N, C-alpha and C positions, 0 to 999 in steps of 0.2 A: 433796367429794363429786361424783364422776362416774357417769353410768348404765353399767352393764356390758355394752357392745355391742361388736362387732368394731370395732378402732381406726378403720379407714378408714369405715366406715359411722358411728361416732360422730362422726369429724370432718365429714363431708359433711352429716349432720343438723343438727349443731350450727350450722355455718355457714350454711345455709339458713335454720334457724329464726331464726338471729340477726338476719340481714340483713331476712327478712321482718318479723320482729317490729320492726326500728327503723324501716322503711318505714311501717308501720302505725302505728307509734307518732307519727311524724312527721306522718301524715294525722289522727290522733286530736287532737293539738294545734291543727292546722289547724282543724279543724272546731270544737273549743272557742272559737277566736278569733272564728270565724264567728257563733256563737250569742253570744258576748258584744258583738260589735261588728258587727251584721249592715248596718248602713246604710253602713258603710265598707267592709266586706270581702266582702259578698254580692251576687252579681250582681242588679242591679234587675229584671230580667225574671223571674228565678227565685224570688225572695222569696216572692212569693204561693203558688207552688207548695210551698214548704216548709211555710208557715204550714198549708195545707189537709192536708198529711201529716204534722205535726208528732210525732205519736206514733210512726209508723214510723221517721223520721229519729232520734228519740232512742234507739229500739230498737236501730238499726243501730250507733249511736255506742256504746252500752253494750256490744253484743257485740263491737265492735272494740277497746275498751279490755281486756276480759277475754281476746280472743285475743292482744292485744299482750303482756299479763303473763304468759300461759301459754308462748308461744313464747319470750319472753326467760327465762323460767325454765328450759325445755328447753335453750337455748342455754348457759345458765350451768352447768347439769348436765352437759353432753355435752363441754365444750370447757375446757381449762386456762386459756385466755385468758377471761376473764369480760366483756371489754370490750364486745363487740356486745349480749349479753344484758342486761348490767348497765344500758346505756342504754337499752336498749328498755324495761326496768322501770321505769327513771326517768321516762320519756317517759308511760308509763300512770300513774305516779303523779302526773306534772304535770297531766295531762288530768283526772284525778280531783279534785286540788285546785283547778283551775280550774271546777270545778262538775259533771263528768262528764254526763251525760246529764239533768242537771237545771238546766244552767246557763240563766240569763236574761240578756237584752241589757242591756248598761251604757248604751247611749246609743239615743235614739228619733228622733235628728234627721235627715230624709231628706237625701240628697245626689244631686246629677245623675249622677254617676259613682262607681262602687265598683270595687275592686280585682279582683273576682270570684275571691277565693281559694278560694271554693266548688267554682267550675267545675273548678280543678285537683285538689282533694280528690276531689271526686266522679268526675270523669272516669278519673284514674289508678286508682282504686279499681275503678271497674267495668270498664275495658279491661283491666286486670290480671287481674281474676277471670274474663273471658271468654278473653283471648288466651293467657295462660300454659298454661292446660290444654290449649287448643287446640294449642298448639305442641308440648306433650309427647305429644299421642296422635297428630298427623299431622306431625311434625317432618320436613322436607326435609334440612337438613344437621344432623348432631350437634353442639349445641354448648350450653353452660351457660346457664341462665336470667340470671345475673349475668355476661355475657360482658364483655370487654374494650370499654373505651367506653361503658357502660350508666350510669355517673355522670354523663358529660358529656351524654348524651342526655336524662337526667332532668331536668337545668338548663335544656336547651331546651325540654323539656316544660313546666317551672314558668314559664319566662319568658313562652311563647306563650300559656298557660291563664291565669295570674294577670293577665296584661296585656291579657287579651281584649277588655275594653270600651275601653282606652284605644288599643290597635290599631284597632278597629272606629271609635273616634271620629276617630283619626287619618286613615282612609279615607273615611269618610263625608263630613266637612267639605269636602274638595276637589271631590268630585264634585258634591255638593249647590250648591257655589258655583259652579262653573264649567259645570255642565250642568243647571242649572236652566231655561234658556230651551227645552231640548229636551223637556220634560215637557208632554205634553198630555193633561188630566185624562180627556177623554172616552175617548181610546184607552186608557189604564191602566185605566179602569173596565171596558172591553170585555174587557182581558186577565184581570182580576182576576175578572170573572164567569164564566171557564170553569171546568169541573170542577177540583177540586184535583188529582186525579192526572193530568190532561193538562198542567197548569202545572208540576208538578213535573217531569215529562219534558221540558218545553220549557225549564226552568231549565237541566236537565243540557245539553242540546244548546248553547243558547247560550252559556252560561259554559265549556263544554269547548271549542267553536269559538275563543273569544277565548284561553283558556288554553293551547290547544295552542301557538298562534303566540308566546306570550309565553314558553313554556315554550322552545320551539326556539330563540327568540333569546337565553335564556341560555345555552343551548349553545352557540350560534355567534358571538356578539359575546364577544370575547376578555375584555374588563372586566366585563361582566355575568356570565361563566363563573365569574369568581373568587368572587363570591358565592354561586352554585348550586353550587360545588365542595364546598362545606361539606356539602350534603345528599347528595352522593354520597362522601362521605369513609368512611362507613361500611363496613368489610371483612366484616362479618357482618350480615346482614338478620335482623330480627325487629320486634314490633309497635312497639317503643320507638324503633326507628331512623327512624320516620316523622316524629318530632319534630325531627330535627336539621335545621336551616334557619337560615341567617343572616337577622337581623331585617329586613335591607333586602329578602331574598327573600320573606320572609312579608308584608311591606307592599304589595309591587309585586303579588304573585300575590292578596291579598286585594282590591286596588284594582281590578285586572283583572277578577275575578269580579262584585265589586260593581256595576260600571259597567252592564252588561247588566240586571241584576236592578232596578236603580234606574230606567233609562230605560223599561223595559218595564212596571214597575208589577205585578209578581206580588203575589198575595195574602200576608197574614202566614201561613196555615194551609201554603200551598205552600212558603214560605220555611223555615218551622221544620220541616217534613218534609224538605226538601234539608239544612237543616243538620244534621239527626240522620243522615240518611244518610252524609253525608260524613265525620262524626265517626267513624264505625265503617268505613266503606270505604277512607278513606285509610290508616288502620292496617292493616287487613285486607290490603291488596295488599302491603304491606311485611312482613306476618308470615312466619317461617320456617315454611311450611306446603307441604305437596306437593299442594295442590289444583289439578287442571287444568281443570275445567268444560269438558268437550269441547263444540264448536258454541257456548256461550254465551260463550266466551272471545273470539270475535271480533265482538261486539256490546259486552260490558262489560269493563272493565279488571279482570283478575284477578291474583291473586298471579304465576302464572306469567308474565303479560304485562308486569307491572312490574318482576318480578327481572332481565327482559332489559334494561329500561331501566337499572338499576343496575349491569349488570354491566362488568368492565373487560376481559372478553373482546373481541377484534377483532370479531368478527361483529355483536355486540349494540350496538356504539358509536354513539350518535345515533339510537337508534331507540325506538319506542313512547312518544311524548311525550303521548299523551292521558292524562288524569286519570280520567274515568268511560267513555268510550265507544271501546272499541278500534278500532271501525270509521274512525275519523276518520284513525287512522293508514294503515289500508289505502287511503282514499280519496287520501290526499296521498303515499303511498309509502314511509312510514317504518315499516310494521308487521314485527315479526320474531318469529314464533313457530315455530321448529323443534320437532322431536320431543324433544330433550333440553333440560336446564335449564342455565343459566350454571354455571361452576365457580369463578367469581372475582368480586368486587366491589371497589368502590373507584376511585379516578382511575387514570389509566394512567401518569402520570409524576411530578408532585410531589404529594405526600399533605398535605394540611392538618394542622395539629397536633390532637393528642386533647385538649387543654384547651378549654373554653368560651370564656375571653377570648382565647386564641390563636386560636380559629377566627373569633372578631367582628373580630380586628385583620387576620387573613389576606389578605383582598381589597385591603387598603390598602398591602400591602407590595409591594415588585418581587420579580417571579418571572419567571425565563425558562422559558416554558412554551408549549405549542401550546393552542388554543381548548378541547380537550377535555384539561385540565391532567393 
């Protein structure tokens, strides 16, 4: 049985419903495992929040399972190939068999670290819910939601989010071991006593000043560029492209950002505010949206500002290194914000492979390339 629609419309509807249902089904199964093994898979810092809003979380999970099954059914009814829809419906069934919205923990033993699977599922769900409609409403370039390379970027998203606590641990230990001598508790107490809003902007300034020079080095030192080239290999910009980064690139940038925050001793509230801002801002500036933000673009990094950083057009190469504050590039002479948008993205000579494992291996292979690959 197939729905009686225009063939092209039916195929388009079926594919979108099937892929969306499949992704939603994967998130539902991930959420079920988080319910079953919270001390192993749920971020330690987030567990108390979920417990406080447990009814809401269970309601969202139940709605997601129903949506997965419904969208899978639409795909089955609209396409000759039943694979995507059938797999999605199977994932919804697996989620229900694992306990559905009534799943209860199987383990209670606290652990020092957890995998952070909840962080992956929740952030992918929220960001997709925000940015996919945004890109449909204010799209800069006409491109599909599931454009070429999205599976690779989703793998980068998964690794960077599921390993968030392991990555943070890997970054924090060397900082605390080698820089503990620089900590002055009275100075840190003075910093933490400032208004939270002031600390938030101070974090942006100090982190971006450090990140600017680290980012610039990744572009200008040939062996470092091989790692950073992975982030620039996306030939289509959208919200998911922000996740494409080599693991070593992620570690170095997390380390560079954590050092000033650790040394200055900002309060947890200011740091959490900064982390929430970063989570959305980093995705927003990569999004396929035509937002220009006159005047404000010379203060804060905007999609227009960062798209010029990712261009393979000659005029934009090695420009706009700042992550948050665009005026830093204006100070150091690397700002570029013309009246038009860039026409091309990606690297300029050698394009890294599109597979996840290929991108991990790329920096360790020999390439005859310029510093800007």
